[in-house]
C-alpha positions in Angstrom: 0.0 0.0 0.0 1.3 3.5 -0.9 1.3 5.5 2.3 2.1 8.7 0.4 -1.3 8.4 -1.3 -2.9 9.2 2.1 -1.0 12.5 2.8 -3.9 14.8 1.7 -6.7 12.7 3.2 -4.8 12.4 6.5 -4.6 16.2 6.8 -8.3 16.5 6.1 -9.1 13.7 8.6 -7.1 15.5 11.4 -9.4 18.5 10.9 -12.5 16.3 11.1 -11.2 14.7 14.3 -11.5 18.0 16.0 -15.3 17.9 15.3 -15.7 14.6 17.1 -17.7 14.9 20.4 -15.5 15.3 23.4 -16.0 14.0 27.0 -17.5 17.3 28.1 -20.2 17.1 25.5 -21.0 13.5 26.4 -21.2 14.6 30.1 -23.8 17.2 29.1 -25.7 14.7 27.1 -25.8 12.3 30.0 -27.1 15.0 32.3 -29.7 16.3 29.8 -33.2 16.5 31.3 -34.8 14.5 28.6 -34.6 13.4 24.9 -35.5 16.8 23.5 -32.8 18.5 25.7 -30.2 16.0 24.5 -31.1 16.7 20.9 -30.7 20.4 21.5 -27.2 19.8 22.7 -26.4 17.8 19.5 -27.8 20.7 17.4 -24.5 22.5 18.1 -22.6 19.6 16.4 -22.1 18.0 13.0 -25.4 16.1 13.7 -27.4 19.4 13.3 -28.0 19.0 9.6 -29.9 15.7 10.2 -31.5 16.5 13.6 -33.0 19.6 12.2 -35.0 17.5 9.7 -36.7 15.4 12.3 -40.4 15.9 12.7 -40.5 13.8 15.9 -37.6 13.7 18.4 -38.2 10.0 18.8 -37.0 9.5 15.2 -33.4 10.3 16.3 -32.3 6.9 14.9 -32.8 8.3 11.4 -30.5 11.2 12.1 -27.8 8.8 13.5 -28.1 6.6 10.4 -27.8 9.5 8.0 -24.7 10.8 9.8 -23.1 7.4 9.7 -23.9 6.7 6.1 -22.8 10.2 5.1 -19.4 9.7 6.8 -18.8 6.4 5.2 -20.0 7.5 1.7 -17.7 10.5 1.8 -14.7 8.4 2.7 -15.5 5.8 0.0 -15.3 8.7 -2.5 -12.0 10.2 -1.3 -10.1 7.3 0.2 -7.2 6.1 -2.0 -7.8 2.5 -1.0 -11.4 1.7 -0.2 -10.4 -1.5 1.6 -9.5 0.7 4.6 -13.2 1.7 4.8 -14.3 -1.8 4.1 -12.6 -3.0 7.4 -15.4 -1.1 9.3 -18.4 -1.4 7.0 -18.1 -5.2 6.3 -20.1 -5.9 9.5 -23.0 -4.0 8.1 -22.9 -5.9 4.8 -23.0 -9.3 6.6 -25.7 -8.0 8.8 -27.7 -7.3 5.7 -27.2 -10.8 4.3 -28.5 -12.2 7.6 -31.6 -10.0 7.2 -32.2 -11.1 3.6 -31.8 -14.7 4.6 -34.4 -14.2 7.4 -36.7 -12.6 4.9 -36.4 -15.6 2.6 -37.0 -18.1 5.4 -39.9 -16.4 7.0 -41.4 -14.8 3.9 -41.6 -11.4 5.7 -40.4 -7.9 4.9 -37.4 -6.8 7.0 -36.1 -4.2 4.5 -36.5 -1.5 7.1 -33.5 -2.8 9.1 -31.1 -3.1 6.2 -28.1 -0.8 6.3 -27.2 0.6 2.9 -23.6 1.7 2.1 -22.2 2.9 -1.2 -19.8 0.0 -1.4 -22.6 -2.6 -1.4 -25.7 -1.4 -3.2 -28.4 -3.4 -1.5 -31.0 -2.9 -4.3 -28.6 -4.6 -6.8 -27.9 -7.4 -4.4 -31.6 -7.9 -3.8 -32.3 -7.9 -7.6 -29.5 -10.5 -8.0 -30.9 -12.7 -5.2 -34.4 -12.5 -6.6 -33.2 -13.3 -10.1 -34.3 -10.0 -11.6 -31.0 -8.9 -12.9 -27.3 -10.0 -12.9 -24.5 -8.0 -11.5 -21.2 -9.8 -12.1 -19.3 -7.5 -9.7 -21.7 -8.8 -6.9 -20.7 -12.4 -7.3 -18.8 -12.5 -4.0 -21.9 -11.2 -2.1 -24.2 -13.6 -3.8 -21.9 -16.6 -3.2 -21.9 -15.8 0.5 -25.7 -15.6 0.6 -26.1 -18.8 -1.4 -23.7 -20.7 0.8 -25.6 -19.6 4.0 -28.9 -20.7 2.4 -27.5 -24.0 1.3 -26.4 -24.8 4.8 -29.8 -23.8 6.1 -31.6 -26.1 3.6 -29.3 -29.0 4.6 -29.8 -28.5 8.3 -33.1 -26.5 8.7 -31.4 -24.7 11.5 -31.6 -20.8 11.1 -28.7 -20.4 13.5 -26.4 -22.0 10.9 -27.0 -19.0 8.7 -25.4 -16.8 11.3 -22.5 -19.2 11.8 -21.7 -19.4 8.1 -21.9 -15.7 7.5 -19.9 -14.8 10.7 -17.1 -17.1 9.5 -17.2 -15.6 6.0 -17.1 -12.1 7.6 -14.0 -12.8 9.5 -12.3 -14.6 6.6 -12.9 -11.4 4.5 -11.6 -9.2 7.3 -8.4 -11.4 7.6 -7.9 -11.3 3.9 -8.2 -7.5 3.8 -5.8 -7.0 6.6 -3.2 -9.4 5.1 -3.5 -7.8 1.6 -2.9 -4.2 3.0 0.0 -5.3 5.2 -0.7 -2.6 7.8 0.3 -3.7 11.3 -2.6 -1.9 13.0 -5.1 -3.7 10.7 -3.6 -7.1 11.3 -3.6 -6.6 15.1 -7.2 -5.2 15.0 -8.5 -8.3 13.2 -6.6 -10.8 15.3 -7.6 -9.2 18.6 -11.2 -8.9 17.4 -11.2 -12.6 16.7 -9.9 -13.3 20.2 -12.6 -11.2 21.8 -15.2 -12.9 19.7 -14.0 -16.4 20.5 -13.9 -15.8 24.2 -17.4 -14.4 24.0 -18.5 -17.5 22.1 -16.9 -19.8 24.7 -18.7 -18.0 27.5 -22.1 -18.1 25.8 -21.7 -21.8 24.9 -20.9 -22.7 28.5 -23.8 -20.7 29.8 -26.2 -22.3 27.3 -24.7 -25.7 27.9 -24.0 -26.2 24.2 -22.2 -29.3 23.0 -18.5 -29.4 22.4 -19.0 -30.0 18.7 -21.2 -26.9 18.5 -18.4 -24.8 20.1 -15.9 -26.2 17.6 -18.3 -25.4 14.8 -18.8 -21.7 15.7 -15.3 -20.7 16.8 -13.4 -18.4 14.4 -10.0 -19.3 13.1 -7.1 -16.8 12.8 -6.8 -15.1 16.2 -3.8 -15.1 18.5 -5.4 -17.7 20.7 -5.7 -21.0 18.9 -9.0 -22.7 18.4 -7.6 -25.8 20.1 -6.6 -23.8 23.2 -10.1 -22.4 23.5 -11.7 -25.8 23.1 -9.5 -27.1 26.0 -11.3 -24.6 28.3 -14.8 -25.7 27.4 -15.4 -27.6 30.6 -13.4 -25.2 32.8 -14.6 -22.1 34.6 -13.1 -19.0 33.0 -12.0 -16.4 35.6 -10.3 -13.1 35.2 -6.8 -14.6 35.6 -7.4 -17.5 33.2 -4.2 -18.7 31.4 -6.3 -18.9 28.2 -5.7 -15.2 27.7 -3.3 -14.1 30.4 -0.3 -13.6 28.1 -2.5 -12.0 25.3 -2.8 -8.4 24.2 -6.4 -8.3 25.4 -5.8 -9.6 28.9 -6.6 -6.5 30.9 -9.8 -5.8 29.0 -11.0 -9.4 29.0 -10.1 -9.7 32.7 -12.4 -6.8 33.7 -15.2 -8.0 31.5 -15.1 -11.6 32.8 -14.9 -10.4 36.5 -18.2 -8.6 35.9 -19.6 -11.5 34.0 -18.9 -14.0 36.8 -20.7 -11.7 39.2 -23.7 -10.8 37.2 -24.0 -13.2 34.3 -24.0 -10.2 31.9 -21.6 -9.6 29.1 -22.3 -5.9 28.8 -19.1 -4.9 30.7 -17.1 -7.4 28.5 -18.5 -5.6 25.4 -17.6 -2.2 26.8 -14.1 -3.3 27.7 -13.6 -4.7 24.2 -14.7 -1.3 22.7 -12.4 0.6 25.0 -9.5 -1.7 24.2 -9.8 -0.8 20.5 -10.3 2.8 21.3 -7.0 2.8 23.2 -5.4 0.9 20.3 -6.4 3.6 17.7 -5.3 6.4 20.0 -1.8 5.2 19.4 -2.3 6.4 15.8 -2.2 10.0 17.0 1.6 9.9 16.5 1.3 8.8 12.9 1.6 11.8 10.6 -0.1 10.3 7.6 -1.2 6.9 6.3 -4.2 4.5 6.2 -4.1 4.2 10.0 -5.2 7.8 10.3 -8.4 7.2 8.2 -9.2 3.9 10.0 -8.8 5.5 13.5 -11.1 8.4 12.6 -13.8 6.1 11.2 -13.6 3.7 14.2 -13.9 6.7 16.5 -16.9 8.0 14.6 -18.5 4.6 14.8 -18.0 4.5 18.5 -19.3 8.0 18.9 -22.6 7.1 17.2 -22.8 3.9 19.3 -22.5 6.1 22.4 -25.1 8.6 21.1 -27.5 5.8 20.3 -27.3 4.4 23.8 -27.7 7.9 25.4 -30.7 8.8 23.3 -32.4 5.5 23.9 -31.7 5.9 27.6 -33.2 9.4 27.6 -36.3 8.2 25.8 -36.7 5.6 28.5 -35.9 8.1 31.3 -32.9 6.1 32.7 -30.7 7.4 35.4 -27.6 9.4 34.4 -25.4 7.2 36.6 -26.7 4.1 34.8 -25.9 5.7 31.4 -22.4 7.0 32.4 -21.1 3.6 33.6 -22.0 2.0 30.3 -20.6 4.6 28.0 -17.5 3.8 25.9 -14.4 6.0 25.9 -14.3 8.9 23.4 -11.5 9.6 21.0 -11.1 13.3 22.0 
């Protein structure tokens, strides 16, 4: 990858970073009296252009979606290598394939929960799936969908659709990271696989799934081998487990599992995972230019929207500020 191709975009991105919401703004949002008050605070931010169009404050999700899509679409236009953006949008693409598969199985309309991005025109993918028109450039997408449906038809188990598509998602992520040969990207993918596999292990233990089921759903390619994870299937996982003690993610996983063993909830585990990656991308601040700068900004924006969604949902449901604050992810600025 030509790092020099990112000089101009890195400069632009550094300017955009300054428009990200800081901790003080999040504190104001958490303490807002209600949903309307929180939206007023956001009216002084980059979200204003979308919030101002809302006829009903409770339609805030539309504003968040528009901001998210606008950000990604702009970067798809200007990024010298669109694979950098793909690293963060692929999860939405595979989410969409799961939605379309559910539609096909249940014969119901779930189009309202599709997430459209410029890189994967969902109208074209739907036309291809329904046999209305052929788009050769969409072959990889269609192959993924067909493979998931084939497995479902063989097993008649809808959960296998998620298993197949999750594995294909991570295979694609690994492929992108290896192709671009950027250390940050390779570490991001490997660490994400480790977090995902430990999550899978804990859920399988709690649900008393079979060992063969665990082996089937684990993702290959992390720092922790699949065989090591399998060896812990019948053992209680605590915060000092040798399974991950020498791993990059030890501190984050340890905090999450301590809470999980006390409450049975993985919400803290998810929060610590997100904060771990936020700390990882903060290391990019010392990089003058390169694909890492773009990735870090897009990840930070993604996390910002995730925080906003949680705050606004909480305000709509009149939840206590202390409850909101303890569940918020770290911000980039």
